[in-house]
C-alpha positions as CSV (number, residue, x, y, z in Angstrom):
1,X,-71.8,5.7,27.5
2,X,-70.9,3.2,25.0
3,X,-68.3,0.4,25.9
4,X,-66.5,-1.6,23.5
5,X,-67.8,-4.9,22.8
6,X,-66.0,-7.9,24.5
7,X,-63.7,-10.2,22.4
8,X,-62.7,-13.9,22.6
9,X,-59.6,-12.7,23.8
10,X,-61.2,-11.2,26.9
11,X,-63.3,-14.3,27.4
12,X,-60.2,-16.3,27.2
13,X,-58.5,-14.0,29.7
14,X,-61.1,-14.0,32.3
15,X,-61.6,-17.8,32.2
16,X,-57.9,-18.4,32.1
17,X,-57.7,-20.4,29.1
18,X,-56.7,-19.8,25.6
19,X,-58.9,-18.2,22.6
20,X,-58.9,-21.8,20.8
21,X,-60.5,-23.5,23.8
22,X,-63.1,-20.4,24.1
23,X,-63.9,-21.1,20.3
24,X,-64.3,-24.8,20.5
25,X,-66.6,-24.7,23.8
26,X,-68.8,-21.8,22.5
27,X,-69.1,-23.2,19.0
28,X,-70.0,-26.4,20.3
29,X,-67.3,-28.3,18.6
30,X,-65.9,-29.5,21.9
31,X,-67.6,-29.9,25.5
32,X,-64.4,-29.3,27.3
33,X,-63.9,-30.4,30.8
34,X,-66.8,-29.3,32.9
35,X,-65.1,-26.9,35.0
36,X,-63.7,-25.4,32.0
37,X,-66.8,-24.9,30.2
38,X,-68.5,-23.7,33.3
39,X,-65.7,-21.1,33.4
40,X,-66.0,-20.0,29.9
41,X,-69.7,-19.6,30.1
42,X,-69.7,-17.6,33.3
43,X,-66.9,-15.3,31.4
44,X,-69.1,-14.9,28.4
45,X,-72.0,-14.1,30.3
46,X,-70.0,-11.6,32.7
47,X,-68.9,-9.7,29.6
48,X,-71.9,-10.0,27.4
49,X,-69.8,-11.6,25.0
50,X,-71.8,-13.0,21.5
51,X,-69.7,-15.3,19.2
52,X,-69.7,-14.3,15.5
53,X,-72.4,-16.1,13.4
54,X,-70.1,-16.0,10.7
55,X,-67.1,-17.3,12.4
56,X,-69.2,-20.1,13.7
57,X,-70.6,-21.0,10.4
58,X,-67.0,-21.4,8.9
59,X,-66.0,-23.6,11.7
60,X,-68.8,-26.0,11.4
61,X,-69.4,-25.2,7.7
62,X,-73.2,-25.0,8.2
63,X,-75.2,-21.6,8.5
64,X,-78.4,-22.9,9.7
65,X,-79.7,-20.8,7.2
66,X,-82.2,-22.1,4.1
67,X,-83.0,-20.2,0.9
68,X,-86.3,-19.4,-0.7
69,X,-87.2,-18.0,-4.5
70,X,-90.7,-17.3,-5.1
71,X,-92.4,-15.9,-8.2
72,X,-94.7,-12.9,-6.9
73,X,-94.6,-11.7,-3.6
74,X,-97.8,-9.5,-4.3
75,X,-100.2,-12.5,-5.4
76,X,-101.3,-13.7,-1.9
77,X,-101.0,-17.1,-2.4
78,X,-97.2,-16.8,-2.3
79,X,-97.0,-15.2,1.3
80,X,-99.2,-17.8,2.6
81,X,-96.5,-20.4,1.1
82,X,-93.7,-18.5,2.7
83,X,-95.6,-18.5,5.9
84,X,-95.9,-22.2,5.8
85,X,-91.9,-22.6,4.6
86,X,-90.6,-20.1,7.5
87,X,-93.0,-21.9,10.3
88,X,-91.1,-25.3,9.0
89,X,-87.7,-24.0,8.9
90,X,-87.9,-22.6,12.3
91,X,-89.0,-25.4,13.6
92,X,-86.2,-27.0,12.3
93,X,-83.8,-24.6,13.8
94,X,-83.3,-22.8,10.5
95,X,-83.4,-19.4,9.6
96,X,-84.9,-18.1,6.3
97,X,-83.6,-15.8,3.3
98,X,-86.3,-15.0,0.8
99,X,-85.6,-13.6,-2.9
100,X,-88.6,-12.4,-5.0
101,X,-88.0,-13.1,-8.6
102,X,-91.0,-11.1,-10.2
103,X,-90.5,-13.7,-12.9
104,X,-87.2,-11.9,-14.2
105,X,-84.6,-14.2,-15.4
106,X,-82.3,-11.9,-14.6
107,X,-83.3,-11.3,-11.3
108,X,-83.7,-15.2,-10.6
109,X,-80.1,-15.7,-11.6
110,X,-78.7,-13.1,-9.2
111,X,-80.8,-14.5,-6.2
112,X,-79.2,-17.9,-7.2
113,X,-75.8,-16.7,-6.9
114,X,-76.7,-14.4,-4.0
115,X,-78.1,-17.3,-1.8
116,X,-75.3,-19.6,-3.0
117,X,-72.6,-17.0,-1.9
118,X,-74.5,-16.5,1.4
119,X,-73.4,-20.2,1.9
120,X,-77.2,-21.1,2.5
121,X,-77.2,-24.7,3.6
122,X,-79.8,-25.6,1.0
123,X,-82.3,-23.8,-1.5
124,X,-86.2,-24.1,-1.9
125,X,-87.5,-22.9,-5.4
126,X,-91.0,-22.1,-5.5
127,X,-90.8,-20.5,-8.9
128,X,-91.9,-22.8,-11.5
129,X,-89.9,-21.5,-14.1
130,X,-86.4,-21.5,-12.7
131,X,-85.2,-24.5,-13.3
132,X,-86.1,-24.6,-16.8
133,X,-84.5,-21.2,-17.6
134,X,-81.5,-21.8,-15.1
135,X,-81.1,-25.8,-15.7
136,X,-77.5,-25.1,-16.4
137,X,-76.9,-23.2,-13.2
138,X,-78.9,-25.8,-11.3
139,X,-76.8,-28.7,-12.7
140,X,-73.5,-27.3,-11.6
141,X,-74.1,-26.4,-8.4
142,X,-73.5,-28.8,-5.3
143,X,-76.1,-26.8,-3.2
144,X,-79.0,-28.8,-2.1
145,X,-82.0,-27.9,-3.9
146,X,-85.9,-28.8,-3.7
147,X,-88.6,-27.5,-5.9
148,X,-92.0,-26.9,-4.7
149,X,-95.1,-25.4,-6.9
150,X,-93.4,-27.1,-9.5
151,X,-91.6,-30.0,-11.2
152,X,-88.0,-30.9,-12.0
153,X,-87.8,-30.9,-15.8
154,X,-84.8,-33.5,-15.8
155,X,-85.6,-35.2,-12.7
156,X,-82.6,-34.0,-10.5
157,X,-84.3,-32.5,-8.0
158,X,-86.8,-33.9,-5.4
159,X,-90.0,-31.7,-6.3
160,X,-93.6,-31.2,-5.0
161,X,-96.8,-29.6,-6.5
162,X,-100.3,-29.5,-6.3
163,X,-102.6,-31.6,-8.5
164,X,-103.1,-28.8,-11.0
165,X,-105.1,-31.2,-13.5
166,X,-106.8,-33.0,-10.6
167,X,-107.9,-29.5,-9.3
168,X,-108.9,-28.5,-13.0
169,X,-111.2,-31.3,-13.2
170,X,-112.7,-30.8,-9.4
171,X,-113.6,-27.2,-10.6
172,X,-115.3,-28.0,-13.9
173,X,-117.4,-31.4,-12.3
174,X,-118.6,-29.0,-9.5
175,X,-120.1,-26.7,-12.4
176,X,-121.3,-29.4,-14.5
177,X,-122.9,-30.8,-11.6
178,X,-125.0,-27.7,-10.8
179,X,-126.3,-27.9,-14.8
180,X,-123.8,-25.8,-16.7
181,X,-122.7,-26.6,-20.2
182,X,-121.1,-23.7,-21.5
183,X,-117.8,-23.5,-19.6
184,X,-115.2,-20.4,-19.6
185,X,-111.7,-20.6,-18.6
186,X,-109.6,-17.7,-17.6
187,X,-105.9,-18.4,-17.6
188,X,-102.7,-16.5,-17.9
189,X,-101.4,-14.8,-20.9
190,X,-97.7,-16.4,-20.8
191,X,-96.6,-20.0,-21.0
192,X,-97.4,-21.7,-17.6
193,X,-97.4,-25.3,-17.0
194,X,-100.0,-25.3,-14.1
195,X,-102.3,-23.2,-16.3
196,X,-101.9,-26.1,-18.8
197,X,-102.4,-28.9,-16.6
198,X,-105.6,-27.1,-15.0
199,X,-107.0,-26.4,-18.6
200,X,-106.2,-30.2,-19.3
201,X,-108.4,-31.2,-16.1
202,X,-111.2,-29.1,-17.2
203,X,-111.3,-30.7,-20.7
204,X,-111.1,-34.5,-18.7
205,X,-114.5,-33.4,-16.6
206,X,-116.1,-32.3,-20.0
207,X,-114.9,-35.6,-21.9
208,X,-116.4,-37.5,-18.7
209,X,-119.6,-35.7,-19.2
210,X,-119.7,-36.8,-23.0
211,X,-119.4,-33.0,-24.0
212,X,-116.9,-31.4,-26.6
213,X,-113.9,-30.4,-24.9
214,X,-113.2,-28.1,-27.9
215,X,-116.4,-26.1,-26.8
216,X,-114.5,-24.6,-23.5
217,X,-114.1,-21.0,-23.9
218,X,-110.9,-19.3,-23.2
219,X,-109.5,-15.7,-22.5
220,X,-106.2,-14.9,-21.0
221,X,-104.9,-12.0,-18.9
222,X,-102.4,-10.9,-16.3
223,X,-101.9,-12.7,-13.2
224,X,-103.8,-10.0,-11.0
225,X,-106.9,-8.3,-10.7
226,X,-107.1,-6.3,-13.8
227,X,-106.3,-9.6,-16.0
228,X,-108.9,-11.4,-14.5
229,X,-111.4,-8.2,-15.0
230,X,-110.2,-7.8,-18.7
231,X,-110.4,-11.4,-19.7
232,X,-113.9,-11.8,-18.0
233,X,-115.0,-9.1,-20.2
234,X,-113.9,-10.8,-23.1
235,X,-115.7,-13.7,-22.1
236,X,-118.9,-12.0,-21.5
237,X,-118.7,-10.3,-25.1
238,X,-118.9,-13.9,-26.5
239,X,-122.4,-15.2,-27.9
240,X,-123.5,-16.7,-26.2
241,X,-121.3,-16.1,-23.1
242,X,-120.4,-19.2,-20.7
243,X,-122.5,-19.7,-17.7
244,X,-119.7,-21.2,-15.4
245,X,-115.9,-19.9,-15.4
246,X,-113.2,-21.1,-14.0
247,X,-110.1,-18.8,-13.4
248,X,-106.3,-19.8,-13.1
249,X,-106.0,-18.0,-9.2
250,X,-108.3,-16.5,-6.9
251,X,-106.9,-13.3,-7.9
252,X,-108.0,-13.2,-11.2
253,X,-111.4,-14.7,-10.0
254,X,-112.0,-11.6,-8.1
255,X,-111.2,-9.7,-11.0
256,X,-113.8,-11.4,-13.0
257,X,-116.3,-10.8,-10.2
258,X,-115.8,-7.2,-10.8
259,X,-116.1,-7.5,-14.6
260,X,-119.5,-9.6,-14.3
261,X,-121.1,-6.9,-11.6
262,X,-119.8,-4.0,-14.0
263,X,-121.6,-5.8,-16.8
264,X,-125.0,-5.4,-14.9
265,X,-125.2,-9.5,-14.4
266,X,-125.1,-11.1,-11.5
267,X,-122.7,-13.7,-9.6
268,X,-124.1,-16.7,-9.6
269,X,-127.2,-15.6,-10.9
270,X,-126.2,-15.2,-14.3
271,X,-122.7,-16.2,-14.1
272,X,-120.7,-18.7,-11.6
273,X,-117.1,-18.1,-11.2
274,X,-114.6,-20.9,-9.7
275,X,-111.0,-19.6,-8.5
276,X,-107.8,-21.6,-7.6
277,X,-105.7,-21.5,-4.6
278,X,-108.1,-20.5,-1.8
279,X,-105.9,-17.6,-0.5
280,X,-107.5,-15.8,2.8
281,X,-109.3,-13.0,0.7
282,X,-111.4,-16.0,-1.2
283,X,-113.5,-16.1,1.8
284,X,-114.3,-12.4,2.3
285,X,-114.7,-11.8,-2.0
286,X,-118.6,-10.6,-2.6
287,X,-119.8,-13.2,-3.2
288,X,-117.5,-15.7,-0.9
289,X,-115.6,-17.3,-3.6
290,X,-115.9,-21.1,-4.6
291,X,-112.4,-22.3,-5.1
292,X,-110.3,-25.1,-5.4
293,X,-107.8,-25.3,-2.5
294,X,-103.8,-26.0,-2.6
295,X,-102.4,-27.0,0.9
296,X,-99.7,-24.5,0.9
297,X,-98.9,-25.8,4.7
298,X,-98.3,-29.2,3.4
299,X,-96.3,-27.7,0.4
300,X,-93.9,-25.7,2.7
301,X,-93.6,-28.5,5.5
302,X,-92.8,-31.0,2.8
303,X,-90.0,-28.7,1.3
304,X,-88.3,-27.9,4.3
305,X,-88.3,-31.6,5.7
306,X,-87.3,-32.9,2.6
307,X,-84.5,-30.1,2.0
308,X,-83.2,-30.6,5.7
309,X,-82.9,-34.6,4.8
310,X,-81.0,-33.9,1.7
311,X,-78.7,-31.5,3.7
312,X,-78.3,-34.5,6.2
313,X,-77.4,-36.9,3.6
314,X,-80.6,-38.5,4.1
315,X,-82.9,-40.4,1.2
316,X,-83.3,-37.6,-0.6
317,X,-79.5,-37.2,-1.1
318,X,-79.1,-40.9,-1.9
319,X,-77.7,-42.1,-5.4
320,X,-79.4,-45.0,-5.1
321,X,-83.1,-43.8,-4.9
322,X,-84.4,-41.3,-7.8
323,X,-85.6,-37.5,-6.3
324,X,-88.9,-37.5,-5.0
325,X,-91.9,-36.5,-7.1
326,X,-94.9,-35.7,-5.3
327,X,-98.4,-34.4,-6.2
328,X,-100.4,-33.3,-3.6
329,X,-103.9,-33.3,-3.6
330,X,-106.3,-30.4,-4.1
331,X,-109.9,-30.0,-2.7
332,X,-112.9,-28.0,-3.8
333,X,-114.1,-25.6,-1.5
334,X,-117.6,-24.5,-2.4
335,X,-119.2,-21.0,-1.3
336,X,-121.7,-18.5,-2.9
337,X,-120.0,-17.7,-6.1
338,X,-121.3,-21.1,-8.0
339,X,-125.1,-22.0,-8.5
340,X,-127.1,-23.5,-11.0
341,X,-127.3,-21.5,-14.6
342,X,-129.8,-19.3,-15.3
343,X,-133.1,-20.5,-17.0
344,X,-132.9,-20.7,-20.7
């Protein structure tokens, strides 16, 4: 038989105090006298009373909840980033509300409005285009905001991103050290700051090696396996084709592996392939994928710790100091998808 849930009035009556006293004690606003507090806690336990989280949040003006907006939940990089943010949020005593924007401006704005309406204490944005597309909204809101996996275009918000240019340079240097001289790049078919920075890093490495950066062969595609497969097919149709190919992300690199196999060529015997991100699947591709690792654990932890300090009025929120702009180093992870170029 279902029992009507106990109310704060029931607890007050059982403990012999006012509802206001019960509210203050259970909300943590006032500890109350030891004897009174003990009676209230005993009454609440006996009645299986659970205070309203909404009412408590309104009283304390905090919800202990953070919001997170990401670009694409189907790209394995983002679930790994979400996990790191969630772990850090939980460690700091916060719950997490997630919005997947699918790079849709209308959906991004809807999530910004929704998370603000849900009274999240602060917001982490891991969708790089949101600050540019919705700069006016971000400038108007009083909500503490931190950016990860992207930059703050106007310098208004603390931001951390991977060293994308350095990562592109690392991947190219690795291929050049193996003896490759005809490099290709599989990039995304839409404007993307990270993609541009990675391409610049590849060109930096070519210049360092006294090679013409204009000789970099580029093909673009969608961000997923099919996009990488189609772009790799385009590169293989060039005469001569590149012998070493760098990809915008690991998912596209897996598509590139498929295209090379479909053409009757071998990886790395005929074409070496380098990814970017080091998602878990990279180690299980065939062959296992050489890639540039992003430190999602550090990005997520930095985002939460910086946001919590911001909320608390710490250094991140101080008008006397500019917002932090952090570049997180990337690292090369060498596996079996790269090797010496084929003999001429």
